[in-house]
C-alpha positions as CSV (number, residue, x, y, z in Angstrom):
1,M,3.3,2.6,7.2
2,A,5.1,-0.5,8.2
3,L,6.6,-1.6,11.6
4,A,8.6,-4.6,12.5
5,Y,6.9,-6.9,15.0
6,P,8.8,-9.5,16.9
7,G,5.6,-11.7,17.2
8,P,5.3,-15.4,17.5
9,A,6.2,-17.4,14.4
10,A,4.2,-20.3,13.2
11,D,4.7,-23.9,14.4
12,L,7.2,-24.8,11.7
13,D,8.3,-28.3,13.0
14,H,7.1,-29.8,9.7
15,V,8.9,-27.2,7.6
16,S,12.5,-28.2,6.9
17,S,15.2,-25.7,7.6
18,P,18.4,-25.3,5.5
19,N,20.2,-25.0,8.9
20,R,19.3,-28.6,9.9
21,S,22.0,-31.1,9.2
22,D,21.4,-34.5,7.8
23,G,24.3,-35.7,9.9
24,L,28.1,-35.2,9.8
25,P,30.3,-37.1,7.4
26,A,31.7,-40.4,8.7
27,G,35.3,-39.3,8.7
28,P,37.9,-37.0,7.1
29,G,37.3,-36.5,3.4
30,G,33.7,-37.6,3.5
31,P,31.1,-35.5,1.6
32,L,29.5,-32.6,3.5
33,P,25.7,-32.9,3.8
34,H,23.8,-30.8,1.2
35,P,20.2,-29.9,1.7
36,S,18.0,-31.1,-1.1
37,P,16.0,-28.6,-3.1
38,S,12.8,-29.8,-1.4
39,R,14.2,-28.7,2.0
40,R,14.0,-25.1,0.7
41,R,10.2,-25.2,0.4
42,V,8.0,-23.6,3.0
43,D,4.3,-23.8,3.6
44,L,3.2,-20.2,3.2
45,L,-0.3,-20.9,4.4
46,A,0.9,-22.6,7.5
47,I,3.0,-19.6,8.4
48,A,0.1,-17.2,7.8
49,R,-2.1,-19.3,10.0
50,G,0.5,-19.4,12.7
51,F,0.6,-15.6,12.9
52,A,-3.2,-15.1,12.4
53,P,-4.3,-15.4,16.1
54,S,-2.0,-12.7,17.4
55,A,-2.2,-10.3,14.4
56,P,-5.3,-8.3,15.5
57,A,-3.8,-7.6,18.9
58,I,-0.6,-5.9,17.6
59,P,-0.9,-2.3,18.9
60,E,-0.2,-0.6,15.5
61,I,-2.9,-2.8,13.9
62,L,-5.4,-2.5,16.8
63,E,-5.1,1.4,16.8
64,A,-5.0,1.8,13.0
65,T,-7.2,4.4,11.4
66,E,-5.8,4.0,7.9
67,R,-4.3,1.0,6.0
68,T,-1.3,0.0,8.0
69,W,1.2,-2.9,7.5
70,V,3.4,-4.4,10.1
71,L,6.4,-6.7,9.4
72,L,6.0,-9.9,11.3
73,A,9.0,-11.9,10.0
74,V,11.5,-12.0,7.2
75,T,14.0,-14.7,6.2
76,D,15.8,-15.7,3.0
77,L,12.7,-17.8,2.1
78,F,9.7,-15.7,2.9
79,E,8.3,-12.5,4.5
80,A,5.2,-12.1,6.5
81,W,3.0,-9.0,7.2
82,A,-0.1,-8.1,9.2
83,I,-2.3,-5.5,7.5
84,A,-5.1,-3.4,9.0
85,W,-8.0,-2.5,6.7
86,P,-10.3,0.3,8.0
87,P,-13.7,0.5,6.4
88,G,-13.2,1.6,2.8
89,G,-9.6,0.5,2.8
90,T,-8.4,-0.8,-0.6
91,I,-5.4,-1.3,-2.9
92,Q,-5.0,-1.0,-6.6
93,L,-4.9,-4.1,-8.9
94,H,-1.4,-5.6,-8.5
95,D,0.7,-8.8,-8.6
96,H,3.7,-9.9,-6.4
97,G,6.1,-10.5,-9.3
98,P,7.7,-13.9,-9.1
99,S,6.6,-14.6,-5.5
100,S,3.8,-16.9,-4.4
101,G,1.6,-15.9,-1.5
102,A,-1.0,-16.8,1.1
103,V,-3.5,-14.5,2.7
104,V,-5.5,-15.3,5.9
105,V,-8.2,-12.9,7.1
106,T,-8.0,-12.8,10.9
107,R,-10.8,-10.3,11.6
108,G,-13.6,-8.9,9.5
109,D,-14.2,-9.6,5.8
110,L,-12.3,-8.6,2.7
111,V,-13.5,-8.7,-0.9
112,E,-11.0,-9.9,-3.5
113,T,-11.2,-9.1,-7.1
114,T,-9.1,-11.2,-9.5
115,V,-8.2,-10.4,-13.1
116,R,-6.9,-13.0,-15.5
117,P,-6.0,-12.2,-19.1
118,T,-7.5,-14.7,-21.7
119,T,-5.8,-15.9,-24.8
120,R,-7.5,-13.2,-26.8
121,G,-6.2,-10.4,-24.5
122,M,-9.4,-9.7,-22.7
123,A,-9.6,-9.7,-18.9
124,L,-11.7,-12.3,-17.0
125,I,-12.8,-10.7,-13.8
126,G,-14.0,-12.6,-10.6
127,T,-14.9,-11.4,-7.1
128,H,-15.5,-13.2,-3.9
129,R,-15.6,-12.5,-0.2
130,I,-13.0,-13.8,2.3
131,T,-14.5,-14.0,5.8
132,T,-12.8,-14.3,9.1
133,G,-10.7,-17.5,9.1
134,G,-10.8,-17.7,5.3
135,H,-7.7,-17.7,3.1
136,R,-6.4,-17.5,-0.4
137,T,-3.2,-18.9,-1.9
138,F,-1.7,-18.0,-5.2
139,G,1.3,-18.4,-7.4
140,P,3.5,-15.8,-9.2
141,R,2.0,-13.1,-11.4
142,Y,-1.4,-13.4,-9.7
143,V,-3.3,-10.2,-10.4
144,H,-5.8,-9.1,-7.7
145,D,-7.0,-6.4,-5.4
146,L,-8.4,-6.4,-1.9
147,S,-10.9,-4.1,-0.2
148,N,-12.9,-3.7,3.0
149,D,-16.4,-2.7,1.9
150,G,-17.9,-3.3,5.4
151,D,-18.5,-1.0,8.3
152,S,-16.0,-2.7,10.6
153,P,-12.2,-2.9,10.5
154,A,-10.5,-6.0,9.1
155,V,-7.1,-7.5,9.6
156,S,-5.2,-10.0,7.4
157,V,-1.9,-11.8,7.4
158,H,0.1,-12.0,4.1
159,V,3.1,-14.3,3.6
160,Y,5.1,-14.2,0.4
161,G,7.8,-16.6,-0.8
162,P,10.4,-15.9,-2.0
163,R,10.6,-12.4,-0.5
164,L,9.1,-9.7,-2.6
165,D,11.4,-8.1,-5.1
166,T,8.9,-6.5,-7.5
167,M,5.2,-5.6,-7.6
168,N,3.4,-4.7,-10.8
169,Y,0.3,-2.4,-10.7
170,Y,-2.4,-2.6,-13.3
171,E,-5.5,-0.9,-14.7
172,L,-8.3,-2.2,-16.9
173,G,-8.6,-0.3,-20.2
174,T,-11.8,0.7,-21.8
175,R,-11.8,-2.4,-24.0
176,G,-11.3,-4.7,-21.0
177,R,-7.6,-5.2,-21.5
178,L,-5.3,-5.4,-18.5
179,R,-2.2,-3.2,-18.7
180,V,0.7,-2.4,-16.4
181,V,0.8,1.2,-15.2
182,R,3.9,0.9,-13.0
183,T,6.4,-1.6,-11.6
184,E,8.0,-1.2,-8.1
185,E,11.4,-2.6,-7.3
186,I,11.4,-3.6,-3.7
187,L,14.5,-3.7,-1.5
188,P,14.4,-6.6,1.0
189,P,13.9,-5.4,4.6
190,G,17.1,-5.6,6.7
191,P,17.3,-7.4,10.1
192,F,16.8,-4.1,12.0
193,D,14.3,-2.4,9.6
194,T,11.2,-1.2,11.3
195,T,9.5,0.5,8.3
196,G,8.9,-0.2,4.7
197,T,7.8,2.1,1.9
198,H,6.1,-0.5,-0.3
199,D,2.6,-1.7,0.3
200,P,2.8,-5.5,0.6
201,S,-0.9,-6.3,0.1
């Protein structure tokens, strides 16, 4: 389940916007200002941290009895979600396609399992706990899962840039090889969308 949430955005004064002008041309026929490629970059972790304080108080998150995701913001550069994790909540091994991401745990603890194929095709597996206030950042094709193995609910904020367009789901074979079991094509949420069928974890 996903619901749009018009919550407070991060303090993005240090993030350049493509809508900010470098100044108007001096006169007729002068070149129009063009944003440089660097002006299109956003700090995904800063955005996640900006939403983190308010995420646990979102009513749909506060009252969740199953894994629930709430859309916080979406632009042409990123999308942000708050996710509720009841005890035992988990998601299958997956990546976020060509998108990078940042995850901040805002309440409780989550356990992340990462899987990385080696040059010989075998999978290298690692696990670690992300406690309240902790975070993870990652690049494209990063394979992981998350779970709440504690007795208390957990909440996390996830920001992806660019917006999600595909997610691949994986399983480990009997010989320790990682294989794709399905790929989901994800339609971008519209400006008035309040729900989303894909799980953005």
